[in-house]
C-alpha positions as CSV (number, residue, x, y, z in Angstrom):
1,X,14.3,12.6,16.4
2,X,13.9,15.6,14.1
3,X,11.4,18.2,15.1
4,X,8.2,18.4,13.0
5,X,5.2,20.8,13.3
6,X,2.9,19.6,16.0
7,X,-0.2,20.1,13.9
8,X,0.9,17.2,11.7
9,X,0.1,14.8,14.5
10,X,-3.7,15.4,14.2
11,X,-4.1,14.2,10.5
12,X,-1.4,11.6,11.1
13,X,-3.3,10.1,14.0
14,X,-6.6,10.3,11.9
15,X,-4.9,8.3,9.1
16,X,-3.6,5.7,11.5
17,X,-7.0,5.3,13.1
18,X,-8.6,4.9,9.7
19,X,-6.2,2.1,8.8
20,X,-6.4,0.3,12.2
21,X,-10.2,0.4,12.7
22,X,-10.7,-2.4,10.1
23,X,-8.3,-4.9,11.5
24,X,-9.3,-4.1,15.1
25,X,-13.0,-4.6,14.2
26,X,-12.1,-7.9,12.6
27,X,-10.4,-9.1,15.7
28,X,-13.2,-8.0,18.0
29,X,-16.0,-9.6,15.9
30,X,-14.0,-12.8,15.4
31,X,-16.0,-15.9,16.4
32,X,-13.1,-17.3,18.4
33,X,-15.1,-20.4,19.5
34,X,-15.1,-21.5,15.9
35,X,-11.7,-20.2,14.9
36,X,-9.7,-23.4,15.0
37,X,-12.4,-25.5,13.5
38,X,-12.9,-23.0,10.7
39,X,-9.2,-22.6,9.9
40,X,-8.5,-26.3,9.9
41,X,-11.5,-27.2,7.8
42,X,-10.6,-29.1,4.7
43,X,-11.8,-26.4,2.3
44,X,-9.9,-23.7,4.2
45,X,-6.7,-25.8,4.4
46,X,-6.8,-26.6,0.7
47,X,-7.4,-23.0,-0.3
48,X,-4.6,-21.7,2.0
49,X,-2.2,-24.4,0.7
50,X,-3.0,-23.6,-2.9
51,X,-2.6,-19.9,-2.3
52,X,0.9,-20.4,-0.7
53,X,2.1,-22.9,-3.3
54,X,1.0,-20.8,-6.2
55,X,2.3,-17.6,-4.6
56,X,5.7,-19.2,-4.1
57,X,5.8,-20.4,-7.7
58,X,4.8,-17.0,-9.0
59,X,7.4,-15.3,-6.8
60,X,10.1,-17.5,-8.4
61,X,8.9,-16.6,-11.8
62,X,9.0,-12.9,-10.8
63,X,12.6,-13.3,-9.8
64,X,13.6,-15.1,-13.0
65,X,12.2,-12.4,-15.3
66,X,11.8,-9.4,-13.0
67,X,15.5,-9.0,-12.0
68,X,16.7,-9.0,-15.6
69,X,14.0,-6.5,-16.5
70,X,15.0,-4.3,-13.5
71,X,18.6,-4.3,-14.6
72,X,17.7,-3.4,-18.2
73,X,15.4,-0.6,-17.1
74,X,17.9,0.8,-14.6
75,X,20.9,0.7,-17.0
76,X,19.0,1.9,-20.2
77,X,17.4,5.2,-20.9
78,X,16.1,4.9,-24.5
79,X,12.6,5.9,-25.4
80,X,11.7,2.3,-26.4
81,X,12.8,1.0,-23.0
82,X,10.9,3.7,-21.2
83,X,7.7,2.8,-23.1
84,X,8.1,-0.9,-22.4
85,X,8.7,0.0,-18.7
86,X,5.4,1.9,-18.6
87,X,3.6,-1.2,-19.8
88,X,5.4,-3.5,-17.4
89,X,4.4,-1.4,-14.5
90,X,0.8,-1.0,-15.7
91,X,-0.6,-3.8,-13.4
92,X,0.3,-1.5,-10.5
93,X,-2.6,0.8,-11.4
94,X,-4.7,-1.5,-13.5
95,X,-7.8,-3.0,-11.9
96,X,-7.1,-6.7,-11.3
97,X,-10.3,-7.7,-13.0
98,X,-9.2,-5.9,-16.1
99,X,-5.9,-7.7,-15.9
100,X,-7.7,-11.0,-15.7
101,X,-9.9,-10.1,-18.7
102,X,-6.7,-9.2,-20.6
103,X,-5.2,-12.6,-19.8
104,X,-8.3,-14.3,-21.0
105,X,-8.1,-12.6,-24.4
106,X,-4.4,-13.3,-24.5
107,X,-4.1,-16.9,-23.1
108,X,-7.7,-18.2,-23.1
109,X,-8.7,-21.0,-25.5
110,X,-9.7,-18.4,-28.1
111,X,-7.1,-15.9,-27.1
112,X,-4.4,-14.2,-29.2
113,X,-1.8,-16.8,-28.1
114,X,-4.1,-19.2,-26.3
115,X,-5.7,-20.5,-29.5
116,X,-2.3,-21.8,-30.7
117,X,-1.6,-23.3,-27.3
118,X,-5.0,-25.0,-27.4
119,X,-4.2,-26.5,-30.8
120,X,-1.1,-27.9,-29.2
121,X,-3.1,-29.4,-26.4
122,X,-2.1,-26.8,-23.8
123,X,-4.8,-25.2,-21.7
124,X,-4.1,-22.4,-19.3
125,X,-7.3,-20.6,-18.5
126,X,-9.3,-22.0,-15.5
127,X,-6.4,-24.2,-14.3
128,X,-3.9,-24.0,-11.5
129,X,-1.5,-22.7,-14.0
130,X,-3.9,-19.8,-14.7
131,X,-3.7,-18.9,-11.0
132,X,0.1,-18.7,-11.2
133,X,0.0,-16.6,-14.3
134,X,-2.5,-14.2,-12.8
135,X,-0.5,-13.9,-9.6
136,X,2.7,-13.3,-11.6
137,X,1.0,-10.7,-13.7
138,X,0.0,-8.5,-10.8
139,X,3.1,-9.2,-8.5
140,X,5.9,-8.8,-11.1
141,X,5.9,-4.9,-11.1
142,X,6.5,-4.9,-7.3
143,X,9.7,-6.8,-7.7
144,X,10.8,-4.8,-10.7
145,X,10.2,-1.4,-9.2
146,X,12.0,-2.3,-6.0
147,X,15.1,-3.6,-7.6
148,X,15.2,-1.0,-10.3
149,X,15.0,1.8,-7.8
150,X,17.9,0.4,-5.8
151,X,19.9,0.0,-9.0
152,X,19.3,3.6,-10.0
153,X,20.5,4.8,-6.6
154,X,23.9,3.1,-7.1
155,X,26.4,5.3,-9.0
156,X,28.0,2.5,-11.0
157,X,31.4,3.2,-9.7
158,X,32.0,-0.3,-8.4
159,X,30.8,-1.8,-11.7
160,X,33.3,0.4,-13.6
161,X,36.1,-0.7,-11.2
162,X,35.2,-4.3,-11.8
163,X,35.3,-3.8,-15.6
164,X,38.8,-2.2,-15.4
165,X,40.0,-5.2,-13.4
166,X,38.9,-7.5,-16.3
167,X,35.5,-8.7,-15.0
168,X,33.0,-9.3,-17.8
169,X,29.4,-8.0,-17.7
170,X,28.0,-11.3,-16.4
171,X,30.6,-11.6,-13.6
172,X,30.1,-8.0,-12.7
173,X,26.4,-8.5,-12.4
174,X,26.7,-11.5,-10.1
175,X,29.6,-10.3,-8.0
176,X,29.0,-6.5,-7.9
177,X,25.7,-5.3,-9.1
178,X,23.3,-7.7,-7.4
179,X,25.1,-7.8,-4.0
180,X,24.7,-4.0,-3.8
181,X,20.9,-4.3,-3.9
182,X,20.3,-7.4,-1.9
183,X,18.1,-5.6,0.7
184,X,15.9,-4.1,-2.0
185,X,15.9,-7.5,-3.8
186,X,14.7,-9.2,-0.7
187,X,12.1,-6.5,0.0
188,X,10.8,-6.8,-3.6
189,X,10.6,-10.6,-3.3
190,X,8.6,-10.4,-0.1
191,X,6.2,-7.8,-1.6
192,X,5.7,-9.8,-4.7
193,X,4.9,-12.9,-2.6
194,X,2.5,-10.9,-0.5
195,X,0.8,-9.5,-3.6
196,X,0.5,-12.9,-5.2
197,X,-0.8,-14.5,-2.0
198,X,-3.6,-11.9,-1.7
199,X,-4.5,-11.7,-5.4
200,X,-8.2,-12.0,-6.1
201,X,-9.6,-10.1,-9.1
202,X,-7.3,-11.4,-11.9
203,X,-7.4,-14.9,-10.4
204,X,-11.2,-15.2,-10.3
205,X,-11.5,-13.7,-13.8
206,X,-8.8,-15.8,-15.5
207,X,-8.7,-19.0,-13.4
208,X,-12.2,-19.2,-11.9
209,X,-13.1,-20.4,-8.4
210,X,-12.8,-24.2,-8.5
211,X,-12.2,-25.8,-5.1
212,X,-8.9,-27.7,-5.0
213,X,-7.8,-26.4,-8.4
214,X,-8.1,-22.6,-8.5
215,X,-9.8,-21.6,-5.3
216,X,-7.1,-19.8,-3.3
217,X,-7.6,-18.4,0.2
218,X,-8.9,-14.9,-1.0
219,X,-11.4,-16.6,-3.2
220,X,-12.5,-18.9,-0.4
221,X,-12.9,-15.9,1.9
222,X,-15.1,-14.2,-0.8
223,X,-17.3,-17.3,-1.1
224,X,-17.7,-17.6,2.7
225,X,-18.5,-13.9,3.0
226,X,-21.3,-14.2,0.5
227,X,-22.9,-17.1,2.5
228,X,-22.0,-15.9,6.0
229,X,-19.7,-12.9,6.6
230,X,-18.7,-14.2,10.1
231,X,-17.6,-17.5,8.6
232,X,-15.1,-15.7,6.5
233,X,-13.4,-14.0,9.4
234,X,-11.0,-16.8,10.6
235,X,-9.3,-17.3,7.3
236,X,-9.3,-13.5,6.7
237,X,-7.4,-13.1,10.0
238,X,-4.8,-15.7,8.9
239,X,-4.1,-13.7,5.8
240,X,-4.0,-10.5,7.7
241,X,-1.4,-11.9,10.0
242,X,0.7,-13.1,7.1
243,X,0.4,-9.6,5.5
244,X,1.4,-8.0,8.8
245,X,4.5,-10.3,9.0
246,X,5.4,-9.3,5.4
247,X,5.1,-5.6,6.2
248,X,7.2,-5.9,9.3
249,X,9.8,-7.9,7.5
250,X,10.0,-5.2,4.8
251,X,10.0,-2.3,7.2
252,X,12.8,-3.8,9.4
253,X,15.0,-4.8,6.5
254,X,18.6,-3.5,6.8
255,X,19.2,-0.4,4.8
256,X,22.3,0.0,2.6
257,X,24.6,2.6,4.1
258,X,27.1,4.6,2.2
259,X,30.7,3.6,2.5
């Protein structure tokens, strides 16, 4: 272990305590006698199931479009690409409610694109599809930035060798480029899933809070917290445990070592 100044431990411990006090308080104040009944209630199960299914679906969508974007961003350095990259990463700092509002004006019934979809009989806003769209919107940058960072850290030597051996761009991508960044790809996938699972602001704005249709676990927790804060604790603990598993999985992922 490398030596560090001892005075750093004080603010470090303060920061740790600040983060831990919330989860610890949640566990201490948990109504354990009602925990199982609350978590297994029909409304809670439906909300958790919908959250998991939509989060998995949005994660697949993030992979389908996020990996190609990450490759383009990592291997291109033009001004246009950099501007587009800034917009793609915007949801990282954009308030989720603003993102949901933007989706309404883009894909809502009277939206920029949504009006034409509505004419074709396709409705997105306030449906389960809207949940997936909102989750993908906020989760996509996490996958892109994880994979792009890993791609930028590779020097491209192996790709050049593959090209000299006659491998085309597509074969090089599948056989050389992506295998080099598998740990970061997995980490980005897990982070995207976790962000989608916990999404609230964009979802409630663009999809609403309809039980069985758009009411995911975070929305259910919000509704319970309004009526009775203690009633929201069991499902909140379930999501907290899921988030903890995700963080541990990302933190313990194998790192790529230099050859």
